Z-matrix of the N, CA and C atoms (Angstrom, degrees):
N
C 1 1.439
C 2 1.528 1 108.16
N 3 1.271 2 116.65 1 131.44
C 4 1.455 3 121.80 2 178.49
C 5 1.518 4 108.84 3 -102.60
N 6 1.334 5 117.63 4 137.09
C 7 1.463 6 122.26 5 178.78
C 8 1.523 7 109.15 6 -125.44
N 9 1.315 8 115.18 7 158.34
C 10 1.456 9 121.53 8 178.45
C 11 1.521 10 109.55 9 -93.22
N 12 1.325 11 116.17 10 134.91
C 13 1.463 12 121.47 11 175.18
C 14 1.525 13 106.55 12 -89.55
N 15 1.330 14 116.37 13 120.02
C 16 1.462 15 121.84 14 -172.19
C 17 1.531 16 111.12 15 -114.91
N 18 1.340 17 116.16 16 152.18
C 19 1.467 18 118.95 17 174.03
C 20 1.530 19 110.53 18 -64.29
N 21 1.315 20 115.83 19 139.94
C 22 1.454 21 122.22 20 179.18
C 23 1.522 22 106.78 21 -144.00
N 24 1.332 23 117.75 22 87.36
C 25 1.463 24 120.95 23 -172.76
C 26 1.513 25 109.19 24 65.85
N 27 1.337 26 116.97 25 -129.26
C 28 1.464 27 121.63 26 177.13
C 29 1.521 28 112.17 27 -89.24
N 30 1.327 29 116.96 28 5.26
C 31 1.463 30 121.95 29 -178.10
C 32 1.520 31 110.05 30 -116.90
N 33 1.304 32 116.38 31 -168.13
C 34 1.462 33 123.36 32 175.02
C 35 1.525 34 107.41 33 -131.08
N 36 1.322 35 116.24 34 154.55
C 37 1.453 36 119.05 35 -178.72
C 38 1.511 37 111.99 36 -150.91
N 39 1.320 38 115.37 37 166.55
C 40 1.463 39 122.30 38 176.41
C 41 1.518 40 107.95 39 -129.09
N 42 1.315 41 116.50 40 152.78
C 43 1.456 42 122.38 41 173.68
C 44 1.523 43 106.74 42 -90.89
N 45 1.342 44 115.56 43 123.21
C 46 1.468 45 120.07 44 178.17
C 47 1.524 46 107.14 45 -101.47
N 48 1.324 47 117.33 46 121.18
C 49 1.470 48 119.70 47 -179.42
C 50 1.533 49 111.83 48 -57.94
N 51 1.328 50 115.02 49 141.75
C 52 1.459 51 122.34 50 -179.16
C 53 1.525 52 111.76 51 -55.70
N 54 1.315 53 117.66 52 -37.75
C 55 1.459 54 121.78 53 -179.83
C 56 1.531 55 111.42 54 -61.56
N 57 1.338 56 116.93 55 -41.64
C 58 1.469 57 119.67 56 178.28
C 59 1.520 58 110.99 57 -66.03
N 60 1.338 59 116.87 58 -42.27
C 61 1.467 60 119.91 59 178.68
C 62 1.528 61 110.69 60 -61.69
N 63 1.313 62 116.67 61 -40.65
C 64 1.468 63 120.91 62 179.05
C 65 1.527 64 111.11 63 -65.17
N 66 1.310 65 117.39 64 -37.45
C 67 1.471 66 120.89 65 -178.58
C 68 1.517 67 112.31 66 -63.59
N 69 1.333 68 116.82 67 -32.70
C 70 1.466 69 119.61 68 -179.60
C 71 1.522 70 112.76 69 -101.55
N 72 1.339 71 116.79 70 -2.03
C 73 1.457 72 120.44 71 175.53
C 74 1.514 73 115.00 72 81.09
N 75 1.326 74 118.55 73 21.16
C 76 1.461 75 120.75 74 177.29
C 77 1.515 76 109.34 75 -87.93
N 78 1.350 77 116.01 76 137.27
C 79 1.465 78 119.19 77 -178.60
C 80 1.524 79 111.28 78 -127.20
N 81 1.312 80 117.59 79 -78.33
C 82 1.464 81 121.94 80 -173.04
C 83 1.526 82 113.05 81 -94.56
N 84 1.315 83 117.58 82 -35.42
C 85 1.464 84 120.38 83 -176.12
C 86 1.524 85 109.63 84 -147.44
N 87 1.326 86 115.29 85 167.54
C 88 1.464 87 121.25 86 -179.88
C 89 1.519 88 109.03 87 -152.30
N 90 1.312 89 115.87 88 156.33
C 91 1.460 90 121.44 89 170.01
C 92 1.518 91 106.76 90 -91.91
N 93 1.329 92 116.85 91 140.36
C 94 1.451 93 120.87 92 179.72
C 95 1.526 94 108.60 93 -129.22
N 96 1.319 95 115.99 94 140.28
C 97 1.467 96 121.16 95 177.07
C 98 1.516 97 109.20 96 -155.19
N 99 1.314 98 115.29 97 167.78
C 100 1.457 99 121.60 98 176.74
C 101 1.524 100 107.77 99 -105.36
N 102 1.339 101 115.75 100 127.11
C 103 1.464 102 121.51 101 175.34
C 104 1.521 103 108.32 102 -128.27
N 105 1.317 104 115.85 103 116.23
C 106 1.467 105 121.42 104 178.65
C 107 1.530 106 112.55 105 50.88
N 108 1.339 107 116.33 106 46.36
C 109 1.446 108 120.76 107 177.37
C 110 1.514 109 115.03 108 75.89
N 111 1.329 110 118.14 109 13.35
C 112 1.464 111 123.09 110 -179.09
C 113 1.525 112 109.05 111 -122.27
N 114 1.348 113 116.90 112 135.81
C 115 1.463 114 120.32 113 173.25
C 116 1.520 115 108.45 114 -78.32
N 117 1.321 116 116.18 115 131.54
C 118 1.463 117 121.45 116 -178.54
C 119 1.527 118 108.49 117 -122.65
N 120 1.320 119 116.56 118 125.58
C 121 1.462 120 123.17 119 172.80
C 122 1.517 121 108.06 120 -105.91
N 123 1.331 122 116.67 121 137.54
C 124 1.469 123 120.06 122 176.61
C 125 1.521 124 109.82 123 -147.30
N 126 1.322 125 115.56 124 163.52
C 127 1.458 126 121.17 125 177.94
C 128 1.530 127 108.95 126 -61.44
N 129 1.327 128 116.91 127 140.49
C 130 1.471 129 119.08 128 176.25
C 131 1.525 130 110.35 129 -63.64
N 132 1.317 131 116.27 130 138.95
C 133 1.454 132 121.39 131 176.72
C 134 1.523 133 108.58 132 -81.38
N 135 1.323 134 118.09 133 139.66
C 136 1.463 135 119.24 134 178.50
C 137 1.525 136 110.43 135 -63.37
N 138 1.321 137 115.72 136 147.18
C 139 1.458 138 120.58 137 177.27
C 140 1.525 139 109.14 138 -65.26
N 141 1.323 140 116.61 139 151.81
C 142 1.463 141 121.54 140 -174.95
C 143 1.525 142 111.53 141 -57.15
N 144 1.309 143 117.73 142 -42.51
C 145 1.466 144 120.79 143 -176.97
C 146 1.523 145 111.91 144 -106.89
N 147 1.300 146 116.90 145 25.11
C 148 1.457 147 121.61 146 -179.59
C 149 1.527 148 110.17 147 -61.31
N 150 1.320 149 117.30 148 124.24
C 151 1.458 150 121.88 149 178.38
C 152 1.517 151 115.13 150 92.06
N 153 1.327 152 118.32 151 -5.49
C 154 1.464 153 120.35 152 -177.81
C 155 1.524 154 111.94 153 -65.47
N 156 1.328 155 117.99 154 -39.00
C 157 1.462 156 120.61 155 -177.26
C 158 1.528 157 110.81 156 -63.84
N 159 1.314 158 117.24 157 -46.10
C 160 1.470 159 119.21 158 179.90
C 161 1.530 160 110.84 159 -68.21
N 162 1.321 161 117.97 160 -34.17
C 163 1.470 162 120.47 161 176.96
C 164 1.526 163 110.34 162 -65.31
N 165 1.331 164 117.24 163 -41.06
C 166 1.471 165 120.83 164 178.87
C 167 1.518 166 110.79 165 -65.05
N 168 1.331 167 117.29 166 -38.72
C 169 1.460 168 120.34 167 177.69
C 170 1.527 169 111.07 168 -65.31
N 171 1.321 170 117.62 169 -39.02
C 172 1.463 171 121.31 170 178.13
C 173 1.522 172 110.96 171 -64.66
N 174 1.315 173 116.64 172 -41.31
C 175 1.467 174 121.10 173 178.85
C 176 1.520 175 110.23 174 -63.73
N 177 1.344 176 116.31 175 -44.06
C 178 1.465 177 120.24 176 179.68
C 179 1.522 178 110.89 177 -65.16
N 180 1.327 179 117.15 178 -41.13
C 181 1.474 180 120.89 179 179.80
C 182 1.523 181 111.49 180 -63.51
N 183 1.331 182 117.09 181 -31.08
C 184 1.460 183 121.35 182 179.36
C 185 1.523 184 111.93 183 -83.78
N 186 1.353 185 117.18 184 -2.97
C 187 1.463 186 120.77 185 179.74
C 188 1.507 187 113.52 186 73.84
N 189 1.319 188 117.37 187 22.21
C 190 1.460 189 121.36 188 -177.79
C 191 1.523 190 112.02 189 -106.59
N 192 1.336 191 116.32 190 32.16
C 193 1.458 192 119.99 191 -176.15
C 194 1.530 193 113.05 192 -110.54
N 195 1.327 194 116.72 193 29.75
C 196 1.466 195 120.59 194 178.23
C 197 1.522 196 109.86 195 -68.28
N 198 1.338 197 115.52 196 151.26
C 199 1.460 198 120.08 197 178.48
C 200 1.525 199 110.16 198 -66.16
N 201 1.295 200 116.72 199 134.16
C 202 1.457 201 121.33 200 -179.25
C 203 1.525 202 110.55 201 -79.44
N 204 1.324 203 117.16 202 -38.61
C 205 1.459 204 121.32 203 -177.43
C 206 1.522 205 112.96 204 -95.70
N 207 1.298 206 118.03 205 6.04
C 208 1.453 207 120.21 206 -176.26
C 209 1.520 208 110.52 207 81.46
N 210 1.323 209 116.53 208 -171.96
C 211 1.457 210 118.91 209 -176.43
C 212 1.516 211 113.15 210 -105.75
N 213 1.320 212 118.37 211 11.39
C 214 1.458 213 119.81 212 178.46
C 215 1.522 214 110.29 213 -72.92
N 216 1.280 215 115.24 214 152.55
C 217 1.457 216 120.46 215 -177.10
C 218 1.529 217 110.38 216 -71.81
N 219 1.297 218 115.87 217 135.13
C 220 1.465 219 120.25 218 177.72
C 221 1.524 220 111.89 219 -82.16
N 222 1.331 221 116.32 220 -0.92
C 223 1.465 222 119.19 221 -179.32
C 224 1.519 223 111.96 222 -93.87
N 225 1.326 224 118.47 223 -0.88
C 226 1.470 225 121.85 224 177.95
C 227 1.522 226 109.08 225 -80.26
N 228 1.328 227 116.07 226 80.64
C 229 1.463 228 120.51 227 -175.02
C 230 1.519 229 112.80 228 -66.39
N 231 1.320 230 118.39 229 -20.35
C 232 1.461 231 119.50 230 -179.55
C 233 1.525 232 111.37 231 -65.93
N 234 1.336 233 117.85 232 -22.35
C 235 1.459 234 121.22 233 178.16
C 236 1.521 235 112.74 234 -87.36
N 237 1.303 236 116.11 235 -7.26
C 238 1.469 237 119.16 236 -177.32
C 239 1.524 238 110.83 237 -81.50
N 240 1.317 239 116.37 238 150.17
C 241 1.462 240 120.62 239 174.27
C 242 1.526 241 107.03 240 -107.28
N 243 1.325 242 115.83 241 127.01
C 244 1.480 243 120.12 242 -178.30
C 245 1.471 244 109.83 243 -104.44
C-alpha cells in the first residue's frame, strides 16, 4: 500500500488506515524507531514499575504492609553472620 506523506505543522505525517492499526493492535500511542532505513511502529512496552504504586496502596489498605525484617537497623553489621 502506498501512502502520501503530507505536511503536518513543521513535520510530515501519513494517514494509517484503521484496519492496519487494528491488525497490529495499535490504539492510542506507539513507539517509533528507524531500523536499517525503515520506520518501525510497535506497541509501547509497559514501564518497568508500571502499576507498583496502586499495588502498594492495595496492600496497605488490606493491612498487609507489615515489615518483613522487623524495625531493626540493617546497618548493625556486628549482628550479621558472615
